[in-house]
Structure formats: C-alpha cells, structure tokens
N, C-alpha and C positions, 0 to 999 in steps of 0.2 A: 540505557538499553532497554530494560524492563519496560519502559514507557512506549518504546517504539514497539515492540512485541505486543502489548495490550492494546495499542492504537489499531494494529495489524489485525488482530483477533477480532476487534470490533466491527472492522470494517467487513470481514470474512462472516460474522455472524450477521450482520446487516445484510448481505447478499442472500443469505438462507432465508431470512423473515420478509424479504422483498415481496411485493405482489407481482402477479405474473403478466406484465403488461411492458409495451416498449416503454412508459415513462418512469418504471421501475428500474429496468435497464440502464436506462439513462441516467437517472438517480445514483445508482449502484456506480455507475462508472465515474460519474462526479466524485463520489466519495472516496473512490481508489485513488483519483490523481489528486485530491487533498491530502490524503495520507502519504502519497508518494511526495509531494510538494513538502509536507512537514517534516519526514524522515530525510530528505536531501539537505533541507535546509539544518538539522540536527545534526547531521554527519558532519557537513561544512563548518558548522561552529565548532564541533568537538576536533576536528583536524585544525581549524586556525586557532582554537586554544591550547593546542599541543597535547590534548587528551588521548588521541590517537595517530597513528603514522599515516603517510601518505597511502602505503600498502593497504591498511587497514580500512581507510576510507573507500579505497578503490573495493574493496572485497565486499564492504557494506553497500556502496553501489549497485554492485552486482547483485547482491541477495536481495535489495530493493526491486531491481528492474524483474527478477524471477517471480518476486510475490506479488508484483504488479500485473504480470503476465499471465499467472495462474488465475489472481482473482478478475482478471477481464475476461479471461475462458469461462470461468463460472457465470460472470455477470450474462455473457452470450447467451448462456442456457436459461436465463430468466423466463424468457418468452416461449421456451419450449417446455416449461415445467406444466 
C-alpha cells in the first residue's frame, strides 16, 4: 500500500514539474493512466491472493478513480500555467 501512495505522490509531483505546453499535459495524462493501471493490477493481485476482501478492493478502486480524476484535473490546468 505504501508503494501505491509513493507512486501516486510521484505522479502528482511530476504534474507540478511539467512544462506548460500540451505535450506536457499529454505526458502527464499518460503517467496518470500508467499509475492507475499499476494500482488496479496491484489491487487485483491483493484480492486474488486473499490479502484484501472484495469490499476492500472496491474501496481501493474507488480511491484510485478519485485520485485519477483529481490528477487529470490538475493535468488539464498545465497549459493554463
């Protein structure tokens, strides 16, 4: 779980450091998608291994979706900086 949070934090930091052009916005959005895919895979594996329950996996998926939405909103503002 700590690895997931660290990865998400790095993605957010990357958004803050990105250049102010549409290529940077696109790259930030790609990074966000990669983070989401990695987290989804980790949650699915944890669920399959019995480390977490279905309900916990659903809650983590909801959290991932909320993080992704927030980071994508930040990425949309890169060009406006």
